[in-house]
C-alpha angles and dihedrals in degrees: 000000000000121000092201141009098275119213113226113203089199089069097049092109090047118240120268085244090080094040106046116117119246119269095212112019139060094006097172133118113290119259121255117274114290090209101142117262135173091273087071097041117121116263115277095023132096135189115252089218090067127079109286123250125213105267134162117259093255089066092073130072094250111089115252116278091009118147093188113109116231117250130188110259128220088247092057094046090054092049093053093046091051095046091049089046092054099041099029092215134032139154122234089253091058094045090048092056093044103042105027110018090157093063115099093227142000097257092110092050091050093048089051092051090050092049090050090047091057090055090049096249100118138020139190109256095190145317116262125224089255088063094249118131118236113222128200137171123265120223091265088048092049091054090048092051091051092051095052120110116262124068102255132150112249117207125231118284119262098225120209115247129209135203126233090277093053095254119141114258115215113246119259101186097093115092139168092271093054088049091051092049094052092044091051090055088046097053093043092049090047089054092056103265101137128296133281088275088061091072136084127179130216096001109183123231107191118211125204094240093066100267126118118204111208121205116218091216133007112198125196112186110149091161089062093047093262110106088173140353131172116217131202119194116207128184093194091259100109125077115260087239090063088055092050090049089055088055089048092050094045088051089049091051092046089055094054111121119237119249112282091010113145109242094200093058091046090051092049093047092050090046090054090051095233094163116212093013089081090066091069087074096047130093100223098072089057090059104032125045119249113266096212088238133092117267140038126304109306120256120207125195111205110197125195140161134044117049134328089243094053092048089050092050089050093051089050093050092047089050092052098044099041099043095113091064099049107025099082126210137273114269113248102277122259091159141355087252094071109106098154118122127231106226097170093105096035134093113239103226123190129177136199140162126239087220090055093048097050090047094053114087089221093049116201089350091064131085091283097121129087125193110220106248093038130081105210125084111236141169115280092256090051093047095053094045119101107218088158093049132071096339093054091043092056092050093045092046093053088048092047090049091050090050093048092050091050091048092049091046090052092048091049090048089052090055093046109122121245123222111256090215108040100015093234119143116251116256119241093255091051091047095047089047089056093046091048095057136054113260113245114225111240094018102129091182091081087071091057127087119234098270094045093046089050090049090047093054092042089055091048090049091049090049089049093050092046092049092049091048091050090051092048091050092049092050092047090049091051092052092047091050090050090051096050090049092054092048096055093051094054091048092057092049091058 
């Protein structure tokens, strides 16, 4: 059992398993390259590699009226080296979006690359069809990136290849999927979701049945409310069943037990439906930080390519086929009024499209995300939130408890005894007194309320006192009569 997601350099180029086109779906010509261009650039910015437009001096990086020429700084050099170390390859446009989204153009990024090229740290691997240059690290730059401060995972080196005559051969390892992965990280970073150091590529999640699930991107951006998120980039070339299999394998990995965890206790806790308490037995919370939300680490599918209709159809089919992995379960019923969903054992799955992100003025920070199981497009924070989860459950449970108490009170009130004499209902004290003692057969006072019972016993006591008084009076009169009789006889004798 793994103790951490293990990077595998052999999979840096990503196996063709995750890249092959579908055999039975979406068999149409591939979409044009999604390598970023100025058409997808954020509003108010332009690529320095494109024809310049007339702009005031304040639009550029140099301060107004400054005569000092701009030079690459050590900080920017390190940023570029780290980013190329993480993503292997990138265009200046992608690095601009990722590293300096506040800049108005990518001139500074290009100048930094050229400065690093002069020192032998980077090189141009090839020029893309879009006209953008694809930059990679040299062996010297790769060693430099590994030695930089900050504990980041550096990808494998893209080595320069030569033909039989010793001439450099342009690299062919960069494809549309790799471009989409880098662009996804760039647009998310530009929207404020972490920094380039927040990303890792091709992180391995080993499964006990011999399979390893690789995530295209792993993002850690706790400052933006995203402690961890796994991203899968899809160019609408894989069968939907393959995407569902990824969800299944992620679910299997999230359910792995941590080393030395007691499987019997985990099973009992899950059977009792104790929500988040199950996670204390799992492996994943020891490797990924807690999100503060119910459920496992979020998984995001980023679609790009082909047509908007095909992407929408793909999202719908993924939603239908993968529902059991993200839908959650009903909470154990207190009352029929509980509609909240238990997401603790579910994978939060969100989807988006690169075309939708680049078309939105707010970019990835806008309402360009949809949580599977919902219809509306939301911001990423809203999509990952669970308003129908624990919070709703607590509200509904309090309301269900109140309704139950009212119902039980009404039923109890309907069973409350009524006095057989005055018709008044018994008080709680009188009722509890009768429930706490055994009923005496023939004791009619149990049918009386407290006041009537007191009145009944008062009358009995009065009758008893009157009867006793009458008996005493009769006895006294008899004694007096006897005395009078004896006195008269003695008088005559005298």
